[in-house]
C-alpha positions in Angstrom: 114.5 115.6 92.5 115.8 118.1 94.7 113.5 118.0 97.3 111.7 114.5 97.0 112.4 112.2 99.7 114.5 108.9 99.3 111.3 106.2 100.2 108.4 107.7 100.4 106.1 106.0 102.6 102.4 105.1 102.4 99.7 103.8 104.7 95.8 103.9 105.1 95.1 107.4 106.9 94.0 106.7 110.5 96.5 103.9 111.4 98.6 106.3 114.1 102.2 106.1 113.5 104.4 105.1 110.3 106.9 102.2 111.1 110.1 104.6 110.8 108.4 107.6 110.3 109.5 111.0 111.7 108.3 112.1 114.9 108.0 115.3 115.8 108.4 116.5 119.7 105.2 117.8 121.3 105.1 121.4 121.4 107.9 121.5 118.8 106.9 124.7 116.0 107.6 124.1 112.5 108.3 126.7 110.0 106.6 126.7 106.7 107.4 129.6 104.0 104.9 130.3 101.2 106.1 131.5 97.9 103.6 133.5 95.9 104.6 131.6 92.2 106.3 128.4 93.6 106.0 125.4 96.5 105.5 126.0 100.1 108.5 125.3 101.8 108.3 123.4 104.9 110.8 122.6 108.0 111.2 118.7 108.1 111.2 116.0 109.1 107.2 116.0 107.5 104.0 113.7 107.1 101.8 115.0 104.3 98.0 113.3 104.6 96.8 113.2 101.0 93.5 113.7 99.7 92.9 110.2 99.2 93.8 109.4 102.9 97.5 108.0 102.1 100.4 109.2 104.1 103.4 110.2 102.5 106.8 111.7 104.9 110.1 112.9 104.3 112.6 112.8 106.9 114.6 115.9 104.9 115.4 118.8 106.7 113.5 120.9 104.4 110.9 120.0 101.9 109.3 121.8 99.4 105.2 120.9 98.8 103.6 121.8 95.5 100.5 123.9 95.4 100.2 124.2 91.5 99.3 120.9 91.8 101.7 119.9 88.2 104.0 118.1 89.6 104.4 114.6 88.5 105.9 113.6 92.0 103.0 115.7 94.0 102.9 116.3 96.8 106.9 117.0 96.4 107.7 119.7 94.3 109.4 119.2 91.2 109.6 122.9 89.4 106.9 122.0 87.0 105.4 125.6 88.3 108.1 127.5 86.4 107.4 129.0 83.6 108.7 127.1 80.3 110.0 129.2 77.7 
């Protein structure tokens, strides 16, 4: 998958930093690009907290986050949002 992290780490919410998780320098600005009919592109590395409180992380330079919730690799986009012929 083009935007999938190689090994997503999961941990319960509220535990602080994950072991080996990417850390942003304080005050560092991240660029987020919103696409009308596609994923949200986020400059990495990133940590994403899910509804159940678990945290997934990616150390890629850019990740695509699913906004349609069709992805089998949610929260990472797998292009399931594209119209199928």
